[in-house]
N, C-alpha and C positions, 0 to 999 in steps of 0.2 A: 692461662688459657691463650694467651698470643703466642706461646711457644709452637702450637700447633700450626698456625698460621706461617710462622717464621720457618719452621721445619719443611712445610710443603713448598714453599716459595724456594728456599736453598735446594729443594729435591728436582724442582723444576728447573731452575736455573743450572744445576750441576747436571742434569740430564742433556739439556741444550749444549753445554760446554762440550761434554764427551762427544756429542754428536759432531760438533765443528772440529774438534781436534781429530777425531776418526777420520772425517772425510778430507781434511786439509792435510794431515801428516802421515797417513798411512796409504801406501798404494795396496788397494783391496784386491787388484789383480794378481800381485806378487804375493800376498799372504792374507787370502781369503779368510782364513780362521779367524785371525786377530780381528778383522773388519767385521765378520758376522757375529763373533762374540761381543765386542765393544756396541755393535748395533742394536742388538738384543738387550745389552745393559743399559743403553740410554733409552731405549723404548720403554723399559720396565720403569726406570726411575723417573723419566718425564711424564709418562701416563699416571704414574701415582701420585706425582706432585700436582698435576694440573686437575685431575679427577677429584681431589679434596676440595677445591673451591667449586666446581660443578656440583658435587654431591650436597656442599653446604647450601648452595643456592636453591637447589632443588627442594631440600628438606624443609627449608623456611617456609615453603609454600604449602606443603603436604602434611607436615607433623606439627602439633601443638605441644612441644615440651620446651624445658629450659634450655637456653643457648649453650650452656656447658655441655649437656648431653648432645646437643646437635652437632657441636664441633667434635666432640670423642667419637661419635658414631659415624660422622663424616669421615674422620681419619682412618677408623677400621674399613670403612667401605673402600677408601682408596686403596688400602692394600689388597682387598678381594679383587678390585677391578685391575690392579697392577698384575696379579697372578692370573687373572683371566687373559688379559693382553699377551702375557709370556707363554701361556700355553697355546693361545691360537697363533703365535709367532714360531713356536717350535714345530706345531703342525704343519704350518706352510713350509717351513725348511725341508721337513722330512716328507714332504709331497703326500701328506697323509690327510690333508684336511678336504672336507666336503661340506656341503650345505646341510646335510643330515647331522654330521657331527657338530657343526657350527650351532645348529639349533639345539641339539641335546646339551652342550656346553652352556649356551646362553640360559636356557631354561633350569639347568642345574644351579648355576651361580645366583639367577634371580631366586629360586627357592631356598639356598643357602643364605641369602640376605633377608629374606623374609623371615626365616626361622630363627636367625641370630638376632634380629634388630626389632621384633614385634613386641608390642607392650604385653606382658603377661600379667594377669591378675594374681595378687598374691594371696594365698589362702592360708590361713593358720589354723593348724591343729593343735589347739590348746586343750589341755586336760582341764575339767573343773576343779576348783579349789575345794579340797575336802577339809 
């Protein structure tokens, strides 16, 4: 179970390291494509790594389930949040982002998270023994 903690911490540190390497070693004015590409990469990796700990902390207050399930769900939520950040960054780069589109994306990702991680009651459709 500590593997999720270690993996998320490594992702966060790797994202910060990519950012430092990008901004200290690459001249973004001479090669903006590499700079923007690595910038998006570090943003995705760092957001995914840091959001795991944020989601884990938030879910401890609002959900009453086992710790193992909390950790697994937080790890999955961090991937969804990383994708959300990546889509927003791409919309910003394409000059296509607006408040209306941001609101639609936010509501869509919240609905997706609620649907994926809501507790479903298990119903059994057993046939009577004959």
